[in-house]
OpenMM code with the backbone's topology and positions (N, CA, C; nanometers):
from openmm import Vec3, app, unit

residues = "UNK UNK UNK UNK UNK UNK UNK UNK UNK UNK UNK UNK UNK UNK UNK UNK UNK UNK UNK UNK UNK UNK UNK UNK UNK UNK UNK UNK UNK UNK UNK UNK UNK UNK UNK UNK UNK UNK UNK UNK UNK UNK UNK UNK UNK UNK UNK UNK UNK UNK UNK UNK UNK UNK UNK UNK UNK UNK UNK UNK UNK UNK UNK UNK UNK UNK UNK UNK UNK UNK UNK UNK UNK UNK UNK UNK UNK UNK UNK UNK UNK UNK UNK UNK UNK UNK UNK UNK UNK UNK UNK UNK UNK UNK UNK UNK UNK UNK UNK UNK UNK UNK UNK UNK UNK UNK UNK UNK UNK UNK UNK UNK UNK UNK UNK UNK UNK UNK UNK UNK UNK UNK UNK UNK UNK UNK UNK UNK UNK UNK UNK UNK UNK UNK UNK UNK UNK UNK UNK UNK UNK UNK UNK UNK UNK UNK UNK UNK UNK UNK UNK UNK UNK UNK UNK UNK UNK UNK UNK UNK UNK UNK UNK UNK UNK UNK UNK UNK UNK UNK UNK UNK UNK UNK".split()
positions = [
    Vec3(0.1140, -0.0921, 0.0174),
    Vec3(0.0118, 0.0035, -0.0213),
    Vec3(0.0759, 0.1506, 0.0251),
    Vec3(0.0573, 0.2044, -0.0802),
    Vec3(0.1336, 0.3600, -0.1005),
    Vec3(0.0727, 0.4590, 0.0658),
    Vec3(0.1738, 0.4430, 0.0762),
    Vec3(0.1456, 0.5895, 0.2138),
    Vec3(0.2518, 0.6982, 0.1914),
    Vec3(0.2261, 0.8475, 0.2305),
    Vec3(0.2667, 0.9660, 0.1968),
    Vec3(0.2926, 1.0056, 0.3507),
    Vec3(0.3757, 1.0573, 0.3727),
    Vec3(0.3705, 1.1467, 0.5396),
    Vec3(0.3710, 1.3337, 0.4907),
    Vec3(0.2628, 1.3739, 0.5487),
    Vec3(0.2613, 1.5554, 0.5004),
    Vec3(0.3705, 1.5992, 0.6013),
    Vec3(0.3604, 1.7383, 0.5951),
    Vec3(0.3981, 1.8013, 0.7160),
    Vec3(0.3225, 1.9682, 0.6401),
    Vec3(0.2678, 2.0150, 0.7163),
    Vec3(0.2207, 2.1499, 0.6967),
    Vec3(0.3495, 2.2629, 0.7422),
    Vec3(0.3036, 2.3888, 0.5974),
    Vec3(0.3970, 2.4622, 0.6392),
    Vec3(0.3175, 2.5640, 0.7371),
    Vec3(0.4355, 2.6230, 0.7822),
    Vec3(0.3363, 2.6963, 0.8626),
    Vec3(0.4420, 2.9115, 0.8432),
    Vec3(0.5046, 2.8871, 0.8325),
    Vec3(0.6035, 3.0055, 0.7854),
    Vec3(0.7165, 2.9203, 0.6945),
    Vec3(0.7200, 2.9434, 0.5775),
    Vec3(0.7872, 2.8836, 0.5266),
    Vec3(0.9711, 2.9954, 0.4655),
    Vec3(1.0204, 2.8941, 0.5344),
    Vec3(1.1853, 2.9126, 0.4894),
    Vec3(1.1730, 2.9285, 0.3598),
    Vec3(1.3284, 2.9678, 0.3319),
    Vec3(1.3535, 3.0714, 0.2410),
    Vec3(1.3775, 2.9027, 0.1330),
    Vec3(1.4530, 2.8167, 0.2031),
    Vec3(1.4576, 2.6848, 0.1124),
    Vec3(1.3777, 2.6359, 0.1093),
    Vec3(1.2239, 2.6463, 0.1760),
    Vec3(1.0873, 2.5905, 0.1479),
    Vec3(1.0406, 2.6603, -0.0025),
    Vec3(1.0958, 2.7934, -0.0037),
    Vec3(0.9976, 2.8709, -0.1152),
    Vec3(1.0763, 2.8441, -0.2330),
    Vec3(1.2063, 2.8219, -0.1683),
    Vec3(1.2650, 2.8014, -0.2894),
    Vec3(1.2691, 2.6461, -0.3568),
    Vec3(1.2130, 2.5479, -0.2937),
    Vec3(1.1189, 2.4782, -0.3197),
    Vec3(0.9938, 2.4753, -0.4004),
    Vec3(0.9315, 2.4599, -0.3811),
    Vec3(0.8195, 2.5713, -0.4538),
    Vec3(0.7622, 2.6401, -0.5932),
    Vec3(0.9288, 2.7180, -0.5899),
    Vec3(0.9256, 2.7946, -0.7111),
    Vec3(1.0085, 2.5778, -0.8490),
    Vec3(1.1080, 2.5979, -0.8161),
    Vec3(1.1293, 2.4880, -0.8468),
    Vec3(1.0883, 2.4584, -0.8986),
    Vec3(0.9469, 2.3681, -0.8350),
    Vec3(0.8171, 2.3447, -0.8817),
    Vec3(0.7642, 2.3351, -0.9926),
    Vec3(0.6885, 2.4630, -0.9528),
    Vec3(0.6476, 2.5379, -1.0691),
    Vec3(0.7303, 2.6174, -1.1629),
    Vec3(0.8164, 2.5620, -1.1637),
    Vec3(0.8944, 2.6356, -1.2857),
    Vec3(0.9340, 2.4970, -1.3628),
    Vec3(0.9427, 2.3540, -1.3028),
    Vec3(0.9160, 2.2119, -1.3375),
    Vec3(0.7750, 2.2587, -1.4116),
    Vec3(0.6921, 2.2386, -1.3549),
    Vec3(0.5755, 2.2682, -1.4026),
    Vec3(0.5600, 2.3150, -1.5291),
    Vec3(0.6034, 2.4707, -1.5641),
    Vec3(0.6092, 2.5793, -1.7138),
    Vec3(0.4952, 2.6826, -1.6452),
    Vec3(0.5268, 2.6522, -1.5021),
    Vec3(0.4743, 2.7885, -1.4448),
    Vec3(0.5174, 2.8642, -1.4165),
    Vec3(0.4341, 3.0304, -1.3688),
    Vec3(0.4915, 3.1220, -1.3872),
    Vec3(0.5518, 3.1390, -1.1964),
    Vec3(0.6399, 3.1782, -1.0941),
    Vec3(0.6551, 3.1449, -0.9860),
    Vec3(0.6995, 3.2889, -0.9270),
    Vec3(0.6199, 3.3949, -1.0007),
    Vec3(0.6348, 3.5330, -0.9507),
    Vec3(0.5028, 3.5697, -0.7969),
    Vec3(0.4207, 3.4853, -0.8061),
    Vec3(0.3172, 3.4421, -0.7011),
    Vec3(0.3729, 3.3777, -0.5641),
    Vec3(0.5005, 3.3186, -0.5291),
    Vec3(0.5438, 3.2090, -0.4535),
    Vec3(0.5204, 3.3343, -0.3233),
    Vec3(0.6074, 3.4588, -0.2969),
    Vec3(0.6448, 3.5386, -0.2350),
    Vec3(0.4791, 3.5179, -0.1278),
    Vec3(0.4400, 3.5872, -0.1932),
    Vec3(0.2935, 3.6295, -0.1664),
    Vec3(0.1846, 3.5432, -0.1534),
    Vec3(0.2770, 3.3649, -0.1817),
    Vec3(0.1889, 3.2679, -0.1227),
    Vec3(0.2267, 3.2578, 0.0544),
    Vec3(0.3623, 3.2003, 0.0038),
    Vec3(0.4396, 3.2437, 0.1492),
    Vec3(0.3807, 3.3069, 0.2910),
    Vec3(0.3126, 3.4576, 0.2510),
    Vec3(0.3054, 3.5451, 0.2769),
    Vec3(0.1370, 3.4826, 0.3529),
    Vec3(0.0844, 3.4045, 0.2283),
    Vec3(-0.1078, 3.3572, 0.2961),
    Vec3(-0.0992, 3.2607, 0.3893),
    Vec3(0.0662, 3.1802, 0.3742),
    Vec3(0.0677, 3.0967, 0.4362),
    Vec3(0.0961, 3.1308, 0.5678),
    Vec3(0.1634, 3.2036, 0.6553),
    Vec3(0.2098, 3.2716, 0.7037),
    Vec3(0.0669, 3.3045, 0.8005),
    Vec3(-0.0012, 3.4016, 0.7329),
    Vec3(-0.1721, 3.4617, 0.7709),
    Vec3(-0.2829, 3.3476, 0.8320),
    Vec3(-0.2199, 3.2684, 0.7862),
    Vec3(-0.3351, 3.1100, 0.7665),
    Vec3(-0.4253, 3.1086, 0.6816),
    Vec3(-0.4061, 3.1949, 0.5544),
    Vec3(-0.5077, 3.1455, 0.4338),
    Vec3(-0.5101, 3.1326, 0.3730),
    Vec3(-0.4097, 3.0204, 0.4089),
    Vec3(-0.3591, 2.9372, 0.2338),
    Vec3(-0.3128, 2.8255, 0.3483),
    Vec3(-0.3914, 2.6474, 0.2990),
    Vec3(-0.2884, 2.6035, 0.4238),
    Vec3(-0.2069, 2.4885, 0.2856),
    Vec3(-0.0912, 2.4911, 0.2985),
    Vec3(-0.0127, 2.4225, 0.2317),
    Vec3(0.0893, 2.3042, 0.3042),
    Vec3(0.0989, 2.2124, 0.2358),
    Vec3(0.1625, 2.0536, 0.2972),
    Vec3(0.2652, 2.0251, 0.1377),
    Vec3(0.3683, 1.9954, 0.2235),
    Vec3(0.4585, 1.9026, 0.1117),
    Vec3(0.3904, 1.7924, 0.2034),
    Vec3(0.4277, 1.6643, 0.0752),
    Vec3(0.3945, 1.5338, 0.0869),
    Vec3(0.6016, 1.5046, 0.0273),
    Vec3(0.5741, 1.3515, 0.1708),
    Vec3(0.7002, 1.2698, 0.1006),
    Vec3(0.6793, 1.1649, 0.1304),
    Vec3(0.7582, 1.0778, 0.0510),
    Vec3(0.7628, 0.9351, 0.0564),
    Vec3(0.8011, 0.8622, 0.1911),
    Vec3(0.9082, 0.9485, 0.2368),
    Vec3(0.9589, 0.8401, 0.3553),
    Vec3(0.9745, 0.9224, 0.5205),
    Vec3(0.9463, 0.8376, 0.6100),
    Vec3(0.9512, 0.8778, 0.7015),
    Vec3(0.9993, 0.9936, 0.7604),
    Vec3(1.1258, 1.0377, 0.7365),
    Vec3(1.1857, 1.0716, 0.7314),
    Vec3(1.1690, 1.2338, 0.6984),
    Vec3(1.1312, 1.2311, 0.5805),
    Vec3(1.0590, 1.3470, 0.5068),
    Vec3(1.2164, 1.3973, 0.4350),
    Vec3(1.2738, 1.2950, 0.3745),
    Vec3(1.3959, 1.3778, 0.2272),
    Vec3(1.3341, 1.3494, 0.1467),
    Vec3(1.2309, 1.2497, 0.0679),
    Vec3(1.2186, 1.2799, -0.0882),
    Vec3(1.0885, 1.3290, -0.0192),
    Vec3(1.0813, 1.4396, -0.1105),
    Vec3(1.0016, 1.4897, -0.1296),
    Vec3(0.9092, 1.4724, -0.2846),
    Vec3(0.7880, 1.4320, -0.2863),
    Vec3(0.6715, 1.3803, -0.3460),
    Vec3(0.6157, 1.4756, -0.4176),
    Vec3(0.6171, 1.5801, -0.3615),
    Vec3(0.4971, 1.6791, -0.4415),
    Vec3(0.4321, 1.7292, -0.3156),
    Vec3(0.3237, 1.8965, -0.3833),
    Vec3(0.2809, 2.0006, -0.2806),
    Vec3(0.1121, 1.9610, -0.3016),
    Vec3(0.0316, 2.0258, -0.2511),
    Vec3(-0.1036, 2.0455, -0.2019),
    Vec3(-0.1432, 2.1304, -0.1447),
    Vec3(-0.2291, 2.2742, -0.1456),
    Vec3(-0.3073, 2.3259, -0.0757),
    Vec3(-0.4337, 2.3803, -0.0334),
    Vec3(-0.5115, 2.3965, 0.0708),
    Vec3(-0.6231, 2.4282, 0.0259),
    Vec3(-0.6350, 2.5917, 0.0705),
    Vec3(-0.7081, 2.6740, -0.0154),
    Vec3(-0.7215, 2.8132, 0.0202),
    Vec3(-0.8663, 2.8289, 0.1274),
    Vec3(-0.8254, 2.8754, 0.2402),
    Vec3(-0.9490, 2.8790, 0.2600),
    Vec3(-1.0115, 3.0429, 0.3279),
    Vec3(-0.9339, 3.1450, 0.2314),
    Vec3(-1.0199, 3.3038, 0.2765),
    Vec3(-1.0547, 3.2652, 0.1712),
    Vec3(-1.1382, 3.4066, 0.1386),
    Vec3(-1.2443, 3.4565, -0.0170),
    Vec3(-1.1508, 3.4546, -0.0960),
    Vec3(-1.2206, 3.3968, -0.2013),
    Vec3(-1.1407, 3.3706, -0.3526),
    Vec3(-1.1764, 3.3733, -0.4484),
    Vec3(-1.1687, 3.4012, -0.5849),
    Vec3(-1.1954, 3.4042, -0.6673),
    Vec3(-1.0853, 3.3933, -0.8058),
    Vec3(-1.1331, 3.2805, -0.9407),
    Vec3(-1.0537, 3.2276, -0.9660),
    Vec3(-1.1725, 3.2620, -1.1205),
    Vec3(-1.0156, 3.3282, -1.2167),
    Vec3(-1.1697, 3.3759, -1.3539),
    Vec3(-1.3049, 3.4086, -1.3282),
    Vec3(-1.3292, 3.4837, -1.2225),
    Vec3(-1.4719, 3.5268, -1.2010),
    Vec3(-1.5541, 3.4306, -1.1348),
    Vec3(-1.5421, 3.3619, -1.0801),
    Vec3(-1.6153, 3.1979, -1.0154),
    Vec3(-1.4795, 3.2176, -0.8529),
    Vec3(-1.6326, 3.2268, -0.7735),
    Vec3(-1.5999, 3.2562, -0.6034),
    Vec3(-1.5818, 3.0487, -0.5636),
    Vec3(-1.3921, 3.0545, -0.5780),
    Vec3(-1.4372, 2.9124, -0.5534),
    Vec3(-1.3903, 2.8723, -0.3872),
    Vec3(-1.3254, 2.9655, -0.3027),
    Vec3(-1.3714, 2.9753, -0.2183),
    Vec3(-1.4511, 3.0633, -0.1267),
    Vec3(-1.4993, 3.0545, -0.0311),
    Vec3(-1.5479, 3.1859, 0.1116),
    Vec3(-1.5635, 3.1122, 0.2284),
    Vec3(-1.5244, 3.1354, 0.3312),
    Vec3(-1.5324, 3.0952, 0.4204),
    Vec3(-1.6772, 3.1416, 0.4629),
    Vec3(-1.8126, 3.2486, 0.4246),
    Vec3(-1.9035, 3.2552, 0.4803),
    Vec3(-1.9557, 3.1083, 0.4125),
    Vec3(-2.0105, 3.0506, 0.3416),
    Vec3(-2.0165, 3.0021, 0.3170),
    Vec3(-1.9204, 2.8410, 0.3193),
    Vec3(-1.8693, 2.8196, 0.4327),
    Vec3(-1.7511, 2.6974, 0.4012),
    Vec3(-1.7202, 2.6485, 0.3015),
    Vec3(-1.6436, 2.7334, 0.2226),
    Vec3(-1.6423, 2.6933, 0.0540),
    Vec3(-1.4574, 2.6874, 0.0484),
    Vec3(-1.4130, 2.5910, 0.0254),
    Vec3(-1.2374, 2.6015, 0.0279),
    Vec3(-1.2406, 2.5112, -0.1037),
    Vec3(-1.0932, 2.5633, -0.1345),
    Vec3(-1.0522, 2.5611, -0.2144),
    Vec3(-0.9099, 2.4694, -0.3161),
    Vec3(-0.8912, 2.3515, -0.3400),
    Vec3(-0.8149, 2.2149, -0.4086),
    Vec3(-0.7069, 2.3575, -0.4522),
    Vec3(-0.5996, 2.3833, -0.4805),
    Vec3(-0.5265, 2.4098, -0.5439),
    Vec3(-0.3408, 2.4273, -0.5188),
    Vec3(-0.3138, 2.4608, -0.6243),
    Vec3(-0.1886, 2.4234, -0.6504),
    Vec3(-0.0798, 2.2500, -0.6125),
    Vec3(-0.1934, 2.1612, -0.6778),
    Vec3(-0.1272, 2.0684, -0.6550),
    Vec3(-0.0213, 2.0141, -0.7939),
    Vec3(0.0454, 1.9323, -0.7338),
    Vec3(0.2487, 1.9090, -0.7865),
    Vec3(0.2770, 1.7959, -0.7748),
    Vec3(0.2789, 1.7190, -0.8347),
    Vec3(0.3238, 1.5995, -0.8433),
    Vec3(0.5465, 1.6051, -0.9013),
    Vec3(0.6244, 1.6282, -0.8606),
    Vec3(0.7259, 1.5474, -0.9312),
    Vec3(0.6715, 1.4428, -1.0500),
    Vec3(0.7916, 1.4789, -1.1468),
    Vec3(0.7235, 1.3947, -1.2609),
    Vec3(0.7721, 1.2447, -1.2191),
    Vec3(0.9004, 1.2456, -1.1308),
    Vec3(0.9252, 1.0631, -1.1257),
    Vec3(0.8470, 0.9987, -1.0250),
    Vec3(0.7658, 1.1075, -0.9630),
    Vec3(0.6608, 0.9751, -0.8931),
    Vec3(0.5059, 0.9586, -0.9378),
    Vec3(0.4901, 1.0906, -1.0796),
    Vec3(0.3844, 1.0248, -1.1299),
    Vec3(0.3503, 0.8837, -1.1404),
    Vec3(0.2040, 0.9036, -1.1743),
    Vec3(0.1678, 0.6784, -1.1816),
    Vec3(0.1764, 0.6241, -1.0755),
    Vec3(0.1903, 0.6593, -0.9526),
    Vec3(0.2123, 0.5692, -0.8751),
    Vec3(0.1385, 0.5738, -0.7586),
    Vec3(0.0194, 0.6384, -0.7944),
    Vec3(-0.1197, 0.6693, -0.6854),
    Vec3(-0.1245, 0.8106, -0.6014),
    Vec3(0.0248, 0.8489, -0.6057),
    Vec3(0.0577, 0.9560, -0.5240),
    Vec3(-0.0406, 1.0941, -0.5017),
    Vec3(-0.0826, 1.1387, -0.6962),
    Vec3(-0.1656, 1.2501, -0.6645),
    Vec3(-0.3057, 1.2680, -0.6200),
    Vec3(-0.3039, 1.0942, -0.6113),
    Vec3(-0.4639, 1.0887, -0.5788),
    Vec3(-0.4723, 1.0630, -0.4462),
    Vec3(-0.3566, 1.0410, -0.3542),
    Vec3(-0.3546, 0.9985, -0.2074),
    Vec3(-0.3520, 1.1719, -0.1335),
    Vec3(-0.2915, 1.2846, -0.2081),
    Vec3(-0.2408, 1.3570, -0.1676),
    Vec3(-0.4239, 1.5138, -0.2206),
    Vec3(-0.4468, 1.4431, -0.2997),
    Vec3(-0.5633, 1.5379, -0.3363),
    Vec3(-0.6332, 1.4590, -0.2427),
    Vec3(-0.6523, 1.2968, -0.1814),
    Vec3(-0.7537, 1.3054, -0.0928),
    Vec3(-0.7599, 1.3489, 0.0573),
    Vec3(-0.6515, 1.3395, 0.0433),
    Vec3(-0.6068, 1.4032, 0.2033),
    Vec3(-0.6201, 1.5584, 0.2042),
    Vec3(-0.6255, 1.6047, 0.0982),
    Vec3(-0.7116, 1.7840, 0.1112),
    Vec3(-0.8372, 1.7950, 0.1132),
    Vec3(-0.8583, 1.7460, 0.0410),
    Vec3(-1.0346, 1.6920, 0.0790),
    Vec3(-1.0801, 1.6753, 0.1993),
    Vec3(-1.0387, 1.5003, 0.2426),
    Vec3(-1.0697, 1.4837, 0.4009),
    Vec3(-1.0476, 1.6065, 0.4778),
    Vec3(-0.9148, 1.6563, 0.4638),
    Vec3(-0.8772, 1.7861, 0.6060),
    Vec3(-0.9337, 1.8648, 0.5772),
    Vec3(-1.0090, 1.9088, 0.4171),
    Vec3(-1.1039, 2.0326, 0.4148),
    Vec3(-1.2449, 1.9827, 0.4984),
    Vec3(-1.3276, 1.8792, 0.4534),
    Vec3(-1.4405, 1.8353, 0.5494),
    Vec3(-1.4296, 1.7685, 0.7123),
    Vec3(-1.3431, 1.6701, 0.6792),
    Vec3(-1.3021, 1.6281, 0.8762),
    Vec3(-1.2252, 1.7373, 0.9775),
    Vec3(-1.1382, 1.8224, 0.8976),
    Vec3(-1.0847, 1.8825, 1.0298),
    Vec3(-1.1505, 2.0918, 1.0206),
    Vec3(-1.1648, 2.0752, 0.8624),
    Vec3(-1.1922, 2.3166, 0.9058),
    Vec3(-1.3729, 2.2595, 0.8625),
    Vec3(-1.4341, 2.1272, 0.8492),
    Vec3(-1.5664, 2.1353, 0.8963),
    Vec3(-1.6525, 2.1825, 0.7385),
    Vec3(-1.5699, 2.1604, 0.6591),
    Vec3(-1.5899, 2.2278, 0.5516),
    Vec3(-1.7421, 2.2121, 0.4523),
    Vec3(-1.7893, 2.2172, 0.4084),
    Vec3(-1.9608, 2.2317, 0.3388),
    Vec3(-1.9252, 2.1598, 0.1398),
    Vec3(-1.8300, 2.2739, 0.1318),
    Vec3(-1.8068, 2.2502, -0.0196),
    Vec3(-1.6442, 2.2671, -0.0341),
    Vec3(-1.6274, 2.1854, -0.1167),
    Vec3(-1.4396, 2.1326, -0.1821),
    Vec3(-1.4684, 2.1425, -0.3286),
    Vec3(-1.4032, 2.2755, -0.3955),
    Vec3(-1.3655, 2.2965, -0.5587),
    Vec3(-1.2468, 2.2982, -0.5609),
    Vec3(-1.2537, 2.2865, -0.7183),
    Vec3(-1.1086, 2.2787, -0.7545),
    Vec3(-1.1221, 2.3274, -0.9305),
    Vec3(-1.0149, 2.3722, -0.9598),
    Vec3(-0.9800, 2.3648, -1.1485),
    Vec3(-0.8927, 2.3521, -1.1638),
    Vec3(-0.9197, 2.2631, -1.2738),
    Vec3(-0.8197, 2.2182, -1.3985),
    Vec3(-0.8255, 2.2770, -1.5176),
    Vec3(-0.7222, 2.2682, -1.5988),
    Vec3(-0.7020, 2.2704, -1.7740),
    Vec3(-0.8205, 2.1190, -1.8667),
    Vec3(-0.8656, 2.1617, -1.9158),
    Vec3(-0.9640, 2.0790, -1.9773),
    Vec3(-0.9096, 1.9652, -2.0221),
    Vec3(-0.7871, 1.9166, -2.0445),
    Vec3(-0.6819, 1.8076, -2.1050),
    Vec3(-0.5936, 1.7373, -1.9638),
    Vec3(-0.6159, 1.8146, -1.8816),
    Vec3(-0.5337, 1.7075, -1.7567),
    Vec3(-0.6167, 1.6147, -1.7511),
    Vec3(-0.5699, 1.4853, -1.7903),
    Vec3(-0.6623, 1.4255, -1.8043),
    Vec3(-0.6603, 1.3370, -1.6484),
    Vec3(-0.5415, 1.3081, -1.5902),
    Vec3(-0.4858, 1.2897, -1.4862),
    Vec3(-0.5278, 1.3887, -1.4194),
    Vec3(-0.5343, 1.4424, -1.3654),
    Vec3(-0.5912, 1.5431, -1.2562),
    Vec3(-0.7477, 1.5547, -1.2926),
    Vec3(-0.8041, 1.5240, -1.3561),
    Vec3(-1.0004, 1.4888, -1.3395),
    Vec3(-0.9869, 1.3908, -1.3469),
    Vec3(-0.9265, 1.2684, -1.3828),
    Vec3(-0.9306, 1.1336, -1.3479),
    Vec3(-0.9491, 1.1417, -1.1744),
    Vec3(-0.8582, 1.1784, -1.1044),
    Vec3(-0.8258, 1.1444, -0.9401),
    Vec3(-0.9745, 1.2624, -0.8466),
    Vec3(-0.9975, 1.3946, -0.9426),
    Vec3(-1.1280, 1.4269, -0.8504),
    Vec3(-1.3148, 1.3888, -0.8592),
    Vec3(-1.2854, 1.3442, -1.0038),
    Vec3(-1.4199, 1.2411, -1.0674),
    Vec3(-1.3898, 1.1364, -0.9340),
    Vec3(-1.2760, 1.0450, -0.8989),
    Vec3(-1.2942, 0.9505, -0.7960),
    Vec3(-1.3505, 0.9619, -0.7050),
    Vec3(-1.2895, 1.0916, -0.6362),
    Vec3(-1.3194, 1.1597, -0.5329),
    Vec3(-1.4792, 1.1914, -0.4997),
    Vec3(-1.5271, 1.2179, -0.6330),
    Vec3(-1.6348, 1.2625, -0.6068),
    Vec3(-1.6929, 1.3822, -0.6494),
    Vec3(-1.6266, 1.4236, -0.7377),
    Vec3(-1.6065, 1.6151, -0.7628),
    Vec3(-1.7417, 1.5417, -0.9259),
    Vec3(-1.8082, 1.6773, -0.9235),
    Vec3(-1.9170, 1.6583, -1.0576),
    Vec3(-1.8413, 1.8062, -1.1074),
    Vec3(-1.8181, 1.8281, -1.2284),
    Vec3(-1.7854, 1.9366, -1.2979),
    Vec3(-1.9058, 1.9998, -1.2669),
    Vec3(-1.8556, 2.1422, -1.2761),
    Vec3(-2.0119, 2.2451, -1.2649),
    Vec3(-2.0063, 2.3093, -1.3967),
    Vec3(-1.8558, 2.3909, -1.4699),
    Vec3(-1.9152, 2.4364, -1.5401),
    Vec3(-1.7820, 2.4805, -1.6250),
    Vec3(-1.7493, 2.5287, -1.7422),
    Vec3(-1.6228, 2.5234, -1.7751),
    Vec3(-1.6041, 2.6224, -1.8718),
    Vec3(-1.5126, 2.7500, -1.8492),
    Vec3(-1.4740, 2.8516, -1.9025),
    Vec3(-1.3268, 2.8750, -1.9369),
    Vec3(-1.3107, 3.0015, -2.0386),
    Vec3(-1.1992, 3.0315, -2.0964),
    Vec3(-1.1352, 3.1046, -1.9817),
    Vec3(-0.9951, 3.0567, -2.0235),
    Vec3(-0.8610, 3.1439, -1.9455),
    Vec3(-0.7644, 3.2071, -2.0327),
    Vec3(-0.7680, 3.3538, -1.9842),
    Vec3(-0.7019, 3.4022, -2.0238),
    Vec3(-0.5527, 3.5116, -1.9749),
    Vec3(-0.4934, 3.4136, -1.9581),
    Vec3(-0.3578, 3.4297, -1.8753),
    Vec3(-0.3157, 3.5826, -1.9352),
    Vec3(-0.2907, 3.6678, -1.8968),
    Vec3(-0.1871, 3.7597, -1.8959),
    Vec3(-0.0169, 3.7400, -1.8595),
    Vec3(0.0753, 3.7646, -1.9520),
    Vec3(0.1728, 3.7390, -1.9595),
    Vec3(0.2554, 3.7457, -1.8354),
    Vec3(0.3160, 3.5970, -1.7474),
    Vec3(0.4022, 3.6757, -1.6257),
    Vec3(0.5408, 3.6372, -1.6292),
    Vec3(0.6027, 3.6117, -1.4977),
    Vec3(0.6828, 3.5601, -1.5242),
    Vec3(0.7482, 3.4092, -1.5844),
    Vec3(0.8198, 3.3317, -1.6734),
    Vec3(0.7973, 3.2211, -1.7212),
    Vec3(0.6780, 3.1981, -1.8336),
    Vec3(0.5863, 3.3064, -1.8472),
    Vec3(0.4082, 3.2493, -1.8912),
    Vec3(0.3889, 3.3501, -2.0208),
    Vec3(0.4192, 3.3209, -2.1434),
    Vec3(0.3624, 3.3403, -2.2443),
    Vec3(0.1916, 3.3596, -2.2042),
    Vec3(0.1618, 3.5038, -2.2908),
    Vec3(0.0014, 3.4837, -2.2410),
    Vec3(-0.0741, 3.3851, -2.3538),
    Vec3(-0.1846, 3.3011, -2.2616),
    Vec3(-0.1711, 3.2427, -2.3567),
    Vec3(-0.3792, 3.1918, -2.2934),
    Vec3(-0.4559, 3.1232, -2.3898),
    Vec3(-0.5711, 3.0896, -2.3648),
    Vec3(-0.5787, 2.9528, -2.3382),
    Vec3(-0.6422, 2.8890, -2.2467),
    Vec3(-0.6880, 2.7645, -2.2192),
    Vec3(-0.8513, 2.7472, -2.1829),
    Vec3(-0.8879, 2.5985, -2.1623),
    Vec3(-1.0200, 2.5978, -2.1385),
    Vec3(-0.9974, 2.4979, -2.0299),
    Vec3(-1.0721, 2.5772, -1.9051),
    Vec3(-1.0593, 2.5513, -1.7643),
    Vec3(-1.2044, 2.4910, -1.7238),
    Vec3(-1.2135, 2.3712, -1.6210),
    Vec3(-1.2923, 2.3260, -1.5334),
    Vec3(-1.3288, 2.3099, -1.4130),
    Vec3(-1.4585, 2.3454, -1.4001),
    Vec3(-1.4662, 2.3893, -1.2661),
    Vec3(-1.5072, 2.2587, -1.1751),
    Vec3(-1.4592, 2.2165, -1.0947),
    Vec3(-1.5204, 2.1613, -1.0090),
    Vec3(-1.5867, 2.1349, -0.8745),
    Vec3(-1.6861, 2.0619, -0.8035),
    Vec3(-1.6991, 2.0740, -0.6773),
    Vec3(-1.8373, 1.9697, -0.6212),
    Vec3(-1.7216, 1.9474, -0.4707),
    Vec3(-1.8040, 1.7967, -0.3982),
    Vec3(-1.8545, 1.8500, -0.2863),
    Vec3(-1.9486, 1.7976, -0.2920),
    Vec3(-2.0561, 1.8829, -0.1231),
    Vec3(-2.0217, 1.7534, -0.0389),
    Vec3(-2.0419, 1.8197, 0.0631),
    Vec3(-1.9778, 1.7003, 0.2371),
    Vec3(-2.0988, 1.6021, 0.1935),
    Vec3(-2.1285, 1.4512, 0.2525),
    Vec3(-2.1707, 1.3711, 0.2098),
    Vec3(-2.2556, 1.4192, 0.3354),
] * unit.nanometer
topology = app.Topology()
chain = topology.addChain("A")
for resn in residues:
    res = topology.addResidue(resn, chain)
    for name in ("N", "CA", "C"):
        topology.addAtom(name, app.Element.getBySymbol(name[0]), res)
């Protein structure tokens, strides 16, 4: 059975910040928001976990986060504390760990944490329409597609202007 060991970041160190930047660069995403995220982690607006393959927490597999403050993505309110709605975000698995079930474990951990620890009523997520591994994981976890929309990203560090179709999904507490 596959097992992971998580660690919640509370006050990201320079090394942890650099690890997040490195992951975003590997994924081809911009890293210009990472300093802002670190501040949101310190303010508890964002819960951000590192996941490890070993109990000693030396083999970093990936990361995931829950955004608990009020947050909009492309005009859709994906998290709202007044509605007990949180957003699963920043999911990343290092390529060498892909295909081993870690993505499912990491996403399930965050969804379970949202419902069982935070007492959330709704958990949401967005992903690229062509991101089949992510869509498959969230469908397996019981998420339902709510809408699709075009996302027009402004150019930023490491990313040229590009347009893609995103899928918005939700899961309600059972």
